[in-house]
C-alpha positions in Angstrom: 25.2 55.9 16.7 26.7 59.4 16.5 27.2 59.3 20.3 29.0 56.0 20.2 31.3 57.2 17.3 32.1 60.4 19.3 33.0 58.5 22.5 35.1 56.0 20.6 36.9 58.8 18.7 37.5 60.7 22.0 38.8 57.7 23.9 40.7 55.8 21.2 41.2 52.8 23.6 39.9 51.3 26.8 40.0 53.9 29.5 41.2 51.6 32.3 44.6 52.6 33.5 47.3 51.1 31.3 45.0 49.3 28.8 45.5 49.9 25.1 42.7 47.8 23.6 41.4 49.8 20.7 38.1 51.6 21.2 36.4 49.7 18.3 36.8 46.5 20.4 35.3 47.9 23.6 32.0 48.3 25.3 30.5 51.7 26.0 30.1 51.9 29.8 28.0 54.4 31.8 30.3 55.8 34.5 27.2 56.4 36.6 24.9 53.6 35.8 21.7 54.3 33.8 19.1 55.4 34.7 20.8 57.3 37.5 23.4 58.7 35.0 22.6 60.0 31.6 23.6 58.5 28.2 25.8 61.4 27.4 29.5 61.9 26.5 30.4 63.1 30.0 29.0 59.8 31.4 30.3 57.3 28.8 33.7 55.7 28.4 35.2 52.8 26.4 36.0 49.8 28.4 37.2 46.4 27.1 35.1 43.5 28.4 37.7 42.5 31.0 37.9 46.0 32.5 34.2 46.5 32.2 33.8 43.4 34.5 36.5 44.6 36.8 34.6 47.9 37.3 31.4 46.1 38.2 32.7 43.0 40.0 36.2 43.7 41.4 35.7 46.8 43.5 37.1 49.4 41.1 35.4 52.8 41.0 35.6 55.6 38.4 34.6 59.2 38.3 34.5 61.3 35.1 34.7 65.1 34.7 32.8 66.9 31.9 36.0 67.0 29.8 36.3 63.2 29.8 39.1 62.9 32.4 38.6 59.7 34.5 39.9 59.1 38.0 40.0 55.5 38.9 40.2 54.1 42.5 41.5 50.6 43.0 40.0 48.3 45.7 43.2 49.1 47.8 42.6 52.9 47.5 45.2 53.8 44.9 44.1 56.3 42.3 44.9 56.6 38.7 43.9 59.2 36.1 43.2 58.6 32.4 42.5 61.4 29.9 40.9 61.3 26.5 43.2 60.9 23.5 44.5 64.1 21.9 
């Protein structure tokens, strides 16, 4: 549970571009799906249920750096960057 608390405190809200749903109301998502990616802070992000589904079903992709910066690519190829809360 310490890992989940850390990720929620770091992210503060859903990490999908423009979403402000509070982290306590989100799922923890593996950026690189388990077991290919680790269950570690640099591979976990908060996503609300709607955006969690969008990532898996609507063609969005996301990459995360070790500092928690996420770069999202839309199905049309546009990119968006989200950063952890200060």
